[in-house]
C-alpha positions as CSV (number, residue, x, y, z in Angstrom):
1,M,26.1,10.9,-4.0
2,Q,24.0,14.2,-3.5
3,N,21.9,13.5,-6.7
4,R,20.4,10.6,-5.3
5,Y,19.1,12.2,-2.6
6,S,17.9,15.1,-4.6
7,Y,16.2,12.7,-7.1
8,L,14.6,10.7,-4.2
9,I,13.3,14.0,-2.5
10,K,12.0,15.6,-5.8
11,N,10.3,12.4,-6.8
12,T,8.5,11.8,-3.2
13,G,7.7,15.5,-3.1
14,I,5.7,15.5,-6.4
15,L,3.8,12.4,-5.4
16,A,3.0,13.6,-2.1
17,I,1.7,16.6,-3.3
18,S,-0.8,14.8,-5.3
19,N,-1.3,11.8,-3.2
20,F,-1.6,13.6,0.0
21,S,-4.1,15.8,-0.7
22,S,-6.0,13.4,-2.7
23,K,-6.2,10.8,0.3
24,V,-7.3,13.5,2.6
25,L,-10.5,13.9,0.3
26,V,-10.9,10.4,0.5
27,F,-10.4,10.2,4.2
28,L,-12.8,12.8,4.6
29,L,-15.9,10.4,3.3
30,V,-15.3,7.9,5.4
31,P,-18.3,9.7,7.6
32,L,-20.5,9.5,4.5
33,Y,-20.0,5.5,3.9
34,T,-20.7,5.0,7.8
35,R,-23.7,6.7,7.3
36,V,-25.0,5.7,4.2
37,L,-24.0,1.9,4.1
38,T,-25.2,-0.6,6.6
39,T,-21.9,-2.4,8.6
40,S,-23.3,-5.5,6.5
41,E,-22.7,-3.6,2.9
42,Y,-19.8,-1.8,3.7
43,G,-18.6,-5.5,5.2
44,I,-19.7,-7.1,1.4
45,Y,-17.8,-4.4,-0.5
46,D,-14.5,-5.0,1.7
47,L,-14.8,-8.5,0.8
48,V,-15.1,-7.8,-2.8
49,N,-12.2,-5.7,-2.8
50,T,-10.0,-7.9,-0.9
51,T,-10.8,-10.7,-3.4
52,V,-9.8,-8.6,-6.4
53,Q,-6.5,-7.7,-4.8
54,L,-6.0,-11.4,-4.4
55,A,-6.9,-12.2,-7.9
56,L,-4.9,-9.2,-9.3
57,P,-1.5,-11.1,-9.0
58,L,-2.6,-14.7,-9.8
59,M,-4.4,-13.6,-13.1
60,T,-1.7,-10.8,-14.3
61,V,1.3,-12.9,-13.2
62,D,2.2,-9.9,-11.3
63,I,3.6,-8.7,-14.8
64,C,3.2,-4.9,-13.8
65,D,6.3,-5.4,-11.5
66,A,8.3,-6.6,-14.4
67,V,7.3,-4.1,-16.6
68,I,8.6,-1.4,-14.4
69,R,12.0,-3.4,-13.9
70,Y,12.6,-3.9,-17.5
71,L,11.8,-0.5,-18.8
72,M,14.4,0.9,-16.5
73,E,16.7,-1.1,-18.5
74,K,18.4,0.4,-21.1
75,D,19.3,-3.0,-23.2
76,I,15.8,-3.6,-23.7
77,G,13.3,-2.0,-26.2
78,H,10.1,-0.3,-24.5
79,T,7.9,-1.6,-27.4
80,Y,8.5,-5.1,-26.2
81,V,8.2,-4.7,-22.5
82,V,5.2,-2.6,-22.9
83,S,3.4,-5.0,-25.2
84,V,3.9,-8.2,-23.1
85,G,2.3,-6.5,-20.1
86,A,-0.5,-5.3,-22.2
87,K,-1.3,-8.6,-23.5
88,L,-1.2,-10.6,-20.1
89,C,-3.3,-7.8,-18.4
90,T,-6.1,-8.2,-21.0
91,A,-6.0,-11.9,-20.6
92,S,-6.2,-11.6,-17.0
93,V,-9.5,-9.8,-17.4
94,L,-10.9,-12.1,-20.0
95,L,-9.9,-15.3,-17.6
96,F,-11.4,-13.5,-14.6
97,S,-14.6,-12.6,-16.1
98,I,-15.0,-16.0,-16.8
99,I,-14.4,-17.2,-13.4
100,V,-17.0,-14.6,-11.9
101,G,-19.5,-15.5,-14.7
102,L,-19.5,-19.2,-13.6
103,N,-19.8,-18.1,-9.9
104,H,-23.2,-15.9,-11.3
105,F,-24.7,-19.2,-12.5
106,F,-23.6,-21.7,-10.2
107,A,-23.5,-19.4,-6.8
108,V,-20.1,-21.1,-5.5
109,V,-19.9,-17.6,-3.6
110,P,-23.7,-16.3,-3.1
111,V,-22.9,-13.1,-2.0
112,F,-20.8,-12.2,-5.0
113,R,-23.6,-13.2,-7.2
114,D,-26.0,-10.1,-7.2
115,Y,-22.7,-8.0,-8.1
116,T,-21.0,-9.7,-11.1
117,G,-20.8,-7.0,-13.6
118,L,-19.7,-4.7,-11.0
119,I,-17.1,-7.3,-9.6
120,I,-15.8,-7.6,-13.3
121,A,-15.5,-3.8,-14.1
122,L,-13.5,-3.3,-10.8
123,F,-11.3,-5.8,-11.6
124,A,-10.7,-4.8,-15.2
125,A,-10.0,-0.8,-14.2
126,T,-7.9,-2.0,-11.3
127,V,-5.6,-4.0,-13.9
128,F,-5.3,-1.3,-16.5
129,Y,-4.8,1.5,-14.0
130,Q,-1.9,-0.5,-12.5
131,Y,-0.8,-1.1,-15.5
132,A,-0.6,2.2,-16.9
133,T,0.8,3.4,-13.5
134,S,3.7,0.6,-14.1
135,V,4.4,2.1,-17.5
136,A,4.6,5.6,-16.4
137,K,7.1,4.3,-13.5
138,G,9.2,2.7,-15.8
139,L,9.1,5.8,-18.0
140,E,10.0,8.0,-14.8
141,A,6.9,9.9,-15.7
142,I,6.5,10.9,-11.9
143,S,4.4,14.4,-12.7
144,E,1.9,12.1,-14.8
145,I,1.5,9.4,-12.0
146,A,0.5,12.2,-9.7
147,I,-1.8,13.8,-11.6
148,A,-3.8,10.6,-12.6
149,G,-3.7,10.2,-8.7
150,I,-5.4,13.2,-8.6
151,I,-8.2,12.8,-11.0
152,S,-8.8,9.3,-9.4
153,T,-9.4,11.2,-6.1
154,L,-11.6,13.8,-7.6
155,V,-13.6,11.3,-9.4
156,V,-14.2,8.9,-6.3
157,V,-14.9,11.9,-4.5
158,V,-17.6,13.9,-6.8
159,C,-19.2,10.2,-7.7
160,N,-19.6,9.2,-4.0
161,I,-21.4,12.2,-3.3
162,V,-23.7,12.1,-6.4
163,F,-24.2,8.2,-6.4
164,L,-25.0,8.1,-2.6
165,I,-26.3,11.1,-1.6
166,Y,-28.4,12.5,-4.9
167,F,-29.2,9.3,-6.6
168,Q,-29.0,7.0,-3.4
169,W,-27.7,4.1,-5.1
170,G,-26.2,2.3,-2.0
171,I,-23.7,-0.1,-2.2
172,A,-23.9,-0.7,-6.0
173,G,-23.0,3.4,-6.3
174,F,-20.2,2.9,-4.0
175,F,-18.9,0.0,-6.4
176,L,-19.6,2.5,-9.4
177,A,-17.8,5.1,-8.1
178,N,-14.5,3.2,-7.4
179,V,-14.6,1.7,-10.6
180,L,-14.6,5.0,-12.1
181,G,-12.0,6.1,-9.8
182,Q,-9.8,3.5,-11.6
183,F,-10.7,3.7,-15.0
184,L,-10.6,7.4,-15.8
185,P,-7.2,8.1,-14.5
186,A,-6.0,5.2,-16.8
187,V,-7.4,6.6,-19.7
188,F,-5.6,9.8,-18.7
189,L,-1.9,7.9,-18.6
190,Y,-2.4,5.9,-21.7
191,F,-2.9,9.1,-23.6
192,K,-0.6,11.3,-21.5
193,V,2.1,8.8,-21.5
194,S,1.7,7.6,-25.1
195,I,1.3,4.2,-24.2
196,G,-0.3,3.2,-27.3
197,K,2.9,3.9,-29.5
198,Y,4.7,1.4,-27.7
199,L,2.1,-1.2,-28.5
200,S,2.8,-3.8,-31.0
201,A,1.9,-7.4,-32.4
202,E,5.5,-7.9,-32.8
203,K,6.7,-11.0,-30.5
204,D,9.9,-11.7,-28.7
205,S,9.4,-14.7,-26.7
206,S,12.6,-14.5,-25.3
207,I,11.8,-11.1,-23.6
208,Q,8.2,-12.3,-22.4
209,K,10.3,-15.3,-20.9
210,M,12.1,-13.2,-19.2
211,M,9.6,-11.0,-17.7
212,V,7.5,-13.9,-16.8
213,G,10.3,-15.5,-14.9
214,Y,10.7,-12.4,-12.9
215,S,7.3,-11.5,-11.9
216,A,6.1,-15.3,-11.4
217,P,7.7,-15.6,-8.1
218,L,6.6,-12.2,-7.2
219,I,3.2,-13.7,-7.4
220,M,3.5,-15.4,-3.8
221,N,4.8,-12.0,-2.5
222,N,1.5,-10.8,-3.4
223,I,-0.6,-13.1,-2.3
224,G,1.7,-13.2,0.9
225,W,0.8,-9.3,1.7
226,W,-2.9,-10.2,0.4
227,I,-2.9,-12.7,3.5
228,N,-1.2,-10.5,6.0
229,N,-3.3,-7.5,5.1
230,A,-6.9,-9.2,3.7
231,L,-7.1,-12.7,5.3
232,D,-8.3,-11.2,8.8
233,R,-11.7,-9.8,7.1
234,Y,-12.4,-13.7,6.1
235,V,-11.6,-15.1,9.2
236,V,-13.8,-12.2,11.4
237,T,-16.4,-12.7,8.9
238,F,-16.3,-16.5,9.3
239,I,-16.2,-16.5,13.3
240,C,-17.8,-13.1,14.2
241,G,-20.0,-12.5,11.2
242,T,-20.2,-9.6,8.4
243,A,-21.5,-7.2,10.8
244,A,-18.1,-7.6,12.8
245,N,-16.2,-7.4,9.8
246,G,-17.7,-4.1,8.6
247,I,-16.8,-2.6,12.0
248,F,-13.1,-4.0,11.8
249,S,-12.8,-3.3,8.2
250,V,-13.7,0.5,9.1
251,A,-11.2,0.4,11.6
252,Y,-8.3,0.3,8.8
253,K,-9.6,3.8,7.5
254,I,-7.0,5.8,10.3
255,P,-4.1,3.7,9.6
256,T,-4.7,4.4,5.6
257,I,-3.0,7.7,6.6
258,L,0.2,5.7,7.7
259,A,0.1,3.7,4.6
260,T,-0.4,6.8,2.2
261,I,2.6,8.5,3.7
262,Q,4.7,5.1,2.9
263,Q,3.1,4.8,-0.4
264,I,4.1,7.8,-1.4
265,F,8.0,7.4,-0.3
266,M,7.7,4.0,-1.8
267,Q,6.5,5.0,-5.4
268,A,9.5,7.4,-5.7
269,W,12.0,4.6,-3.8
270,Q,11.1,1.8,-6.0
271,I,12.6,3.8,-9.2
272,T,15.6,5.2,-7.0
273,A,16.5,1.8,-5.2
274,I,16.7,0.0,-8.7
275,K,18.7,3.2,-10.6
276,E,21.4,3.0,-7.7
277,F,21.3,-0.6,-7.2
278,K,24.5,-0.7,-9.3
279,N,26.4,1.9,-7.2
280,D,28.0,2.0,-3.8
281,S,24.7,2.2,-2.2
282,K,25.0,0.5,1.1
283,V,25.2,3.5,3.2
284,F,22.5,5.3,1.1
285,Y,20.2,2.3,1.4
286,G,21.0,2.1,5.4
287,K,20.5,5.9,5.8
288,M,16.8,5.6,4.1
289,M,15.9,2.8,6.4
290,S,16.7,4.8,9.4
291,F,14.5,7.9,8.3
292,V,11.7,6.0,7.0
293,N,11.3,4.6,10.4
294,L,11.7,7.7,12.4
295,A,9.1,9.1,10.1
296,M,6.8,6.4,10.4
297,G,7.1,5.9,13.8
298,A,6.6,9.6,14.6
299,T,3.4,9.4,12.7
300,C,2.3,6.1,14.3
301,I,3.0,8.0,17.8
302,G,0.6,10.9,16.9
303,L,-2.0,8.6,15.2
304,V,-2.3,6.1,18.4
305,F,-2.4,9.4,20.3
306,T,-5.4,10.7,18.6
307,T,-7.1,7.5,17.9
308,R,-10.1,8.3,20.0
309,F,-10.7,11.8,18.5
310,L,-10.3,10.7,14.9
311,A,-12.9,7.8,15.5
312,K,-15.5,10.5,16.7
313,F,-15.3,12.1,13.6
314,L,-14.9,9.1,11.2
315,Y,-16.8,6.4,12.5
316,A,-20.8,7.0,13.1
317,N,-23.1,5.1,14.9
318,E,-22.1,1.6,15.9
319,F,-19.1,1.8,13.9
320,Y,-17.2,3.9,16.6
321,T,-16.3,0.9,18.6
322,A,-13.5,-0.1,15.7
323,W,-11.1,2.5,17.3
324,K,-9.8,0.0,19.6
325,Y,-8.7,-2.0,16.7
326,V,-6.5,0.8,15.3
327,P,-3.5,1.2,17.3
328,F,-2.1,-2.5,16.8
329,L,-2.7,-2.3,13.2
330,L,-0.7,1.3,13.2
331,V,2.3,-0.4,14.5
332,S,2.3,-3.1,12.1
333,G,2.0,-0.3,9.3
334,V,5.2,0.6,11.2
335,V,7.0,-2.7,10.5
336,N,5.4,-3.1,7.1
337,S,7.3,0.2,6.2
338,A,10.9,-1.4,6.9
339,S,10.1,-4.4,4.8
340,G,8.7,-1.9,2.1
341,V,12.2,-0.5,2.1
342,L,14.1,-3.8,1.4
343,G,11.5,-5.2,-1.1
344,P,12.7,-2.7,-3.8
345,I,16.5,-3.4,-3.2
346,L,15.8,-7.4,-3.5
347,C,13.8,-6.4,-6.9
348,A,16.8,-4.4,-8.0
349,D,19.0,-7.4,-6.9
350,E,16.5,-9.5,-9.4
351,N,16.0,-11.7,-6.1
352,S,12.0,-11.9,-6.4
353,K,12.4,-15.6,-5.0
354,A,13.6,-14.4,-1.7
355,L,11.1,-11.4,-1.8
356,G,8.1,-13.9,-2.3
357,Q,9.1,-16.6,0.4
358,S,9.6,-13.9,2.9
359,T,5.8,-13.0,2.5
360,L,4.6,-16.3,2.4
361,C,6.8,-16.8,5.7
362,G,4.5,-14.2,7.1
363,A,1.3,-15.4,5.7
364,G,1.9,-18.6,6.8
365,L,2.1,-17.5,10.5
366,N,-0.7,-15.2,9.9
367,V,-3.3,-18.0,8.8
368,F,-2.4,-19.8,12.0
369,L,-2.3,-17.2,14.4
370,N,-5.6,-15.4,12.7
371,F,-7.7,-18.6,13.4
372,A,-6.3,-18.9,16.8
373,L,-6.4,-15.6,18.1
374,V,-9.8,-14.4,16.6
375,Y,-11.6,-17.5,18.2
376,A,-9.7,-16.5,21.2
377,M,-10.0,-13.0,21.6
378,G,-12.5,-11.8,18.7
379,P,-11.3,-8.9,15.8
380,Q,-8.5,-8.1,18.4
381,G,-6.9,-11.0,17.8
382,A,-6.6,-10.4,13.8
383,T,-4.9,-7.1,14.2
384,I,-2.2,-8.9,16.8
385,A,-1.7,-11.9,14.2
386,T,-1.4,-9.3,11.5
387,L,1.8,-7.1,13.7
388,L,3.5,-10.6,14.3
389,S,3.4,-11.8,10.5
390,S,4.7,-8.2,9.1
391,L,7.5,-8.8,12.0
392,A,8.1,-12.2,10.4
393,I,8.2,-10.8,7.0
394,Y,11.1,-8.1,7.9
395,V,13.0,-10.4,10.0
396,F,13.3,-12.9,6.6
397,R,14.1,-9.9,4.4
398,R,16.6,-8.5,6.6
399,K,18.4,-12.2,6.4
400,A,17.9,-12.1,2.8
401,I,19.2,-8.9,1.6
402,G,22.5,-9.7,3.7
403,D,25.4,-7.0,3.2
404,K,23.8,-4.9,0.5
405,I,22.6,-2.8,3.3
406,E,24.4,-0.7,6.3
407,I,22.0,0.1,8.9
408,E,23.8,1.9,11.9
409,N,22.6,1.4,15.6
410,K,20.3,-1.7,14.4
411,G,19.1,-2.3,18.2
412,I,17.3,1.3,18.1
413,M,14.9,0.4,15.3
414,A,14.0,-2.9,17.4
415,L,14.0,-0.9,20.5
416,S,11.4,1.7,18.9
417,W,9.3,-1.1,17.6
418,V,8.9,-2.0,21.5
419,L,8.2,1.5,22.2
420,L,5.4,1.7,19.4
421,F,3.8,-1.5,20.7
422,A,3.8,-0.3,24.4
423,Q,2.1,2.9,23.6
424,A,-0.6,0.7,21.7
425,C,-1.3,-1.0,24.9
426,V,-1.5,1.8,26.8
427,M,-4.0,3.3,24.6
428,I,-6.2,0.1,24.4
429,Y,-6.2,-1.3,27.9
430,L,-5.0,1.8,30.1
431,D,-6.2,4.9,28.3
432,S,-3.3,7.1,29.9
433,Y,-2.1,9.8,28.0
434,L,0.2,10.9,30.4
435,L,2.1,7.3,29.7
436,Q,1.8,8.1,25.9
437,V,3.8,11.3,26.3
438,F,6.6,9.7,28.3
439,I,6.7,6.8,25.7
440,A,7.0,9.2,22.9
441,A,9.7,11.4,24.6
442,I,12.0,8.2,25.0
443,Y,11.1,7.2,21.2
444,F,12.3,10.8,20.1
445,A,15.6,10.4,22.3
446,L,16.6,7.3,20.5
447,Y,16.6,9.3,17.4
448,R,17.9,12.3,18.2
449,K,21.3,11.9,16.2
450,N,18.6,11.4,13.2
451,I,17.0,14.6,14.3
452,A,19.7,16.9,14.7
453,F,21.2,15.8,11.1
454,L,17.6,16.4,9.3
455,L,17.3,19.8,11.4
456,R,21.0,20.8,9.9
457,K,20.1,19.6,6.4
458,A,17.0,21.9,6.7
459,A,19.0,24.8,7.9
460,E,21.6,24.6,5.2
461,L,18.8,24.4,2.6
462,L,16.7,27.1,4.1
463,E,20.4,29.4,3.8
464,Q,21.0,28.0,0.3
465,T,17.4,29.5,-0.6
466,K,18.1,32.8,1.2
467,Q,21.6,33.2,-0.7
468,K,19.8,32.4,-4.2
469,K,17.3,35.0,-3.6
470,A,19.6,37.6,-2.2
471,K,21.7,37.1,-5.9
472,H,18.6,37.5,-7.5
């Protein structure tokens, strides 16, 4: 029992060292972006990037998730799994290049026409980095993934400074920095994890069929998440204009802090959830859900409280008004983290159909709410639509997962989300820090038992460390 906790904590710690430090560096570049790029330029890049994220699961048949899942199956040869992934990822790049090339000549999406080469390069680099990372995850090469994350960040930081400040390449330089930030760490993982030795022209149609059968339903899941996280940019652009989308898009930079913490844990959790699924893990899964919600909620409280301060530091000129969109996006991030805990459990159960259906359910609600609320309230309506659709995804997944997880005091988690929503409203509409402190006190009181448990474990770990030092 203790090994599963140690394994999860170890992997989370390794990924945290690389990811958190890396994200902090990128986070500090936001003032550079908002000073060098116009709101319209930033809005264009954001639209391109979100379009690439939509095309990714469609073009690749989301095969990277299948690569992770089946590399961890001891009865299946690694060569077949890695080769199938490589073949489908390469095919996706060729197909995407043809589509974007046609757009260059026929201008179906005129705004993308001037960046054809860069868009193809961004997609290709993103695909191969995701593929290389998936192989590394499946082989449990956690340290290598962490190093690749550091390489990615250093490349993005250095290239942005050189391209935007020294060469003054503007949006083209911004594109190129992000392309290199995906491509170079992919090359590192290719050689470090020795992906090449697993590649083979030998075919096994049954394994490819099994992998595609597993990953294809996940396309719905990824498209659903894309709609939930990115559709609002298109709706805001359509109703309010590209400049408004530039301001709205930059608002996501503060919630990125919360998303980074979630991503670090989820990378490690994805591996642990699959490894532990066949063991007696109901209580283990439940405890993880409680602790993740406590950690994400506490982070959300702190970020909402400091939203205006962070906005003054990060958002230059007219971008500053983006602060008011941040609080609801943060609360949505907390709800998404709960859904994120359930996702790998459904994957371990090979219930990718329920995973996709849950996200599409939220996405359908998101489409309706985005158009209705953005038209009525402007960009703030998009943040509320995102929050409500995130909640719908969690409810669907919780029902689908049934008795495979045991969560103590389910009402506490629901009440904690109500409190976070209340704090967000107070920050936006009342601007009362005293009332926010009161709400935070109630939140931590709800989780007093969990906090006491963590403090006891920390004290025990500290005592064990002292005893080991004393022996030496």
